[in-house]
C-alpha beads as a LAMMPS data file, in Angstrom:
LAMMPS data file: protein, C-alpha beads

121 atoms
120 bonds

1 atom types
1 bond types

-500.0 500.0 xlo xhi
-500.0 500.0 ylo yhi
-500.0 500.0 zlo zhi

Masses

1 110.0

Atoms # bond

1 1 1 -285.129 -387.264 81.760
2 1 1 -285.917 -383.774 82.983
3 1 1 -286.610 -380.251 81.727
4 1 1 -283.791 -377.857 80.840
5 1 1 -284.235 -375.838 84.059
6 1 1 -284.379 -378.991 86.192
7 1 1 -281.255 -380.258 84.411
8 1 1 -279.412 -377.039 85.216
9 1 1 -280.581 -377.287 88.838
10 1 1 -279.179 -380.832 89.073
11 1 1 -275.902 -379.641 87.565
12 1 1 -275.691 -376.721 89.998
13 1 1 -276.334 -379.075 92.919
14 1 1 -273.093 -380.772 91.852
15 1 1 -271.194 -377.466 91.494
16 1 1 -271.502 -377.689 87.707
17 1 1 -273.485 -376.240 84.779
18 1 1 -275.049 -377.694 81.682
19 1 1 -272.200 -378.298 79.248
20 1 1 -270.666 -375.533 77.132
21 1 1 -269.271 -376.725 73.800
22 1 1 -266.200 -374.631 72.946
23 1 1 -264.803 -376.402 69.892
24 1 1 -264.975 -379.366 67.551
25 1 1 -262.901 -381.542 69.901
26 1 1 -265.419 -381.085 72.726
27 1 1 -268.277 -381.734 70.298
28 1 1 -266.654 -384.989 69.159
29 1 1 -266.039 -386.038 72.767
30 1 1 -269.714 -385.429 73.607
31 1 1 -270.783 -387.385 70.527
32 1 1 -268.661 -390.315 71.710
33 1 1 -270.232 -390.431 75.180
34 1 1 -273.783 -389.608 74.121
35 1 1 -273.847 -392.242 71.363
36 1 1 -277.544 -392.754 70.563
37 1 1 -278.808 -390.267 73.134
38 1 1 -279.505 -386.586 72.810
39 1 1 -278.717 -384.198 75.632
40 1 1 -279.541 -380.736 76.908
41 1 1 -276.575 -378.383 76.733
42 1 1 -276.165 -374.959 78.334
43 1 1 -276.974 -372.779 75.309
44 1 1 -280.216 -370.799 75.563
45 1 1 -281.969 -367.539 74.738
46 1 1 -284.223 -367.408 77.797
47 1 1 -283.311 -363.818 78.726
48 1 1 -283.530 -362.410 75.187
49 1 1 -284.911 -364.234 72.146
50 1 1 -282.264 -362.585 69.943
51 1 1 -279.253 -363.462 72.137
52 1 1 -277.949 -367.003 72.565
53 1 1 -275.783 -367.445 75.652
54 1 1 -274.211 -370.258 77.627
55 1 1 -275.629 -370.767 81.126
56 1 1 -272.047 -370.948 82.461
57 1 1 -271.375 -367.411 81.233
58 1 1 -268.580 -368.669 78.975
59 1 1 -268.101 -366.937 75.639
60 1 1 -267.855 -369.593 72.930
61 1 1 -267.944 -368.784 69.242
62 1 1 -268.293 -372.458 68.268
63 1 1 -271.634 -373.719 66.915
64 1 1 -272.892 -377.004 65.483
65 1 1 -276.463 -376.256 64.398
66 1 1 -278.703 -378.663 62.524
67 1 1 -280.141 -377.335 59.240
68 1 1 -282.649 -374.487 59.723
69 1 1 -281.442 -373.878 63.290
70 1 1 -281.361 -371.958 65.510
71 1 1 -284.996 -370.952 65.311
72 1 1 -286.268 -367.779 66.963
73 1 1 -289.405 -369.139 68.576
74 1 1 -290.750 -368.028 71.955
75 1 1 -291.631 -371.669 72.648
76 1 1 -288.146 -373.014 71.848
77 1 1 -285.527 -371.281 73.996
78 1 1 -283.114 -374.059 75.049
79 1 1 -280.527 -375.931 72.987
80 1 1 -280.286 -379.692 72.759
81 1 1 -277.694 -381.908 71.120
82 1 1 -280.049 -384.015 69.007
83 1 1 -279.160 -387.617 68.097
84 1 1 -281.615 -387.802 65.187
85 1 1 -279.942 -384.736 63.656
86 1 1 -276.498 -386.361 63.717
87 1 1 -275.615 -384.836 67.118
88 1 1 -276.252 -381.341 65.746
89 1 1 -277.876 -378.698 67.922
90 1 1 -281.549 -377.778 67.839
91 1 1 -283.706 -375.373 69.837
92 1 1 -286.387 -377.061 71.963
93 1 1 -289.106 -376.103 74.372
94 1 1 -287.321 -375.836 77.733
95 1 1 -290.116 -377.790 79.435
96 1 1 -289.534 -380.907 77.319
97 1 1 -287.821 -383.710 79.192
98 1 1 -284.482 -384.967 77.924
99 1 1 -281.213 -386.330 79.217
100 1 1 -278.566 -383.760 80.054
101 1 1 -274.827 -383.264 80.304
102 1 1 -273.176 -381.249 83.074
103 1 1 -269.659 -379.853 83.083
104 1 1 -267.620 -378.878 86.121
105 1 1 -265.341 -375.914 85.564
106 1 1 -263.764 -374.922 82.281
107 1 1 -260.955 -377.464 82.109
108 1 1 -260.736 -380.825 80.382
109 1 1 -264.159 -382.237 79.535
110 1 1 -262.904 -385.793 79.851
111 1 1 -262.338 -385.249 83.574
112 1 1 -265.346 -383.087 84.372
113 1 1 -268.478 -384.422 82.651
114 1 1 -271.618 -385.744 84.300
115 1 1 -274.343 -387.123 82.055
116 1 1 -277.862 -388.361 82.586
117 1 1 -278.695 -389.060 86.183
118 1 1 -275.834 -391.143 87.542
119 1 1 -272.990 -391.409 85.035
120 1 1 -269.735 -389.517 85.605
121 1 1 -266.587 -389.465 83.502

Bonds

1 1 1 2
2 1 2 3
3 1 3 4
4 1 4 5
5 1 5 6
6 1 6 7
7 1 7 8
8 1 8 9
9 1 9 10
10 1 10 11
11 1 11 12
12 1 12 13
13 1 13 14
14 1 14 15
15 1 15 16
16 1 16 17
17 1 17 18
18 1 18 19
19 1 19 20
20 1 20 21
21 1 21 22
22 1 22 23
23 1 23 24
24 1 24 25
25 1 25 26
26 1 26 27
27 1 27 28
28 1 28 29
29 1 29 30
30 1 30 31
31 1 31 32
32 1 32 33
33 1 33 34
34 1 34 35
35 1 35 36
36 1 36 37
37 1 37 38
38 1 38 39
39 1 39 40
40 1 40 41
41 1 41 42
42 1 42 43
43 1 43 44
44 1 44 45
45 1 45 46
46 1 46 47
47 1 47 48
48 1 48 49
49 1 49 50
50 1 50 51
51 1 51 52
52 1 52 53
53 1 53 54
54 1 54 55
55 1 55 56
56 1 56 57
57 1 57 58
58 1 58 59
59 1 59 60
60 1 60 61
61 1 61 62
62 1 62 63
63 1 63 64
64 1 64 65
65 1 65 66
66 1 66 67
67 1 67 68
68 1 68 69
69 1 69 70
70 1 70 71
71 1 71 72
72 1 72 73
73 1 73 74
74 1 74 75
75 1 75 76
76 1 76 77
77 1 77 78
78 1 78 79
79 1 79 80
80 1 80 81
81 1 81 82
82 1 82 83
83 1 83 84
84 1 84 85
85 1 85 86
86 1 86 87
87 1 87 88
88 1 88 89
89 1 89 90
90 1 90 91
91 1 91 92
92 1 92 93
93 1 93 94
94 1 94 95
95 1 95 96
96 1 96 97
97 1 97 98
98 1 98 99
99 1 99 100
100 1 100 101
101 1 101 102
102 1 102 103
103 1 103 104
104 1 104 105
105 1 105 106
106 1 106 107
107 1 107 108
108 1 108 109
109 1 109 110
110 1 110 111
111 1 111 112
112 1 112 113
113 1 113 114
114 1 114 115
115 1 115 116
116 1 116 117
117 1 117 118
118 1 118 119
119 1 119 120
120 1 120 121
């Protein structure tokens, strides 16, 4: 488990980024591989507290927030898919250590996902 920034660095070292979730199908796929684990994803508001953006630069209008999320809190700037919230998204402190999911490119998730430290699908 590593911080959000360290997770993104690992993803980039594999020519990937933290995962962007574009629709309900991708969300369901992630839920199926994450099972009882949460995971960092690429959504954050590090540059501007009022603007959520995907680290990949993709423009996705899809969201899957847990109740009372996203919070605008200077200490919680990175999004996590949270198992205890039913795989909904929550904002967390970017320094917290969690598992992560990387995505290579913008094509089929089933062919381009890397999770945790060693797993690849």
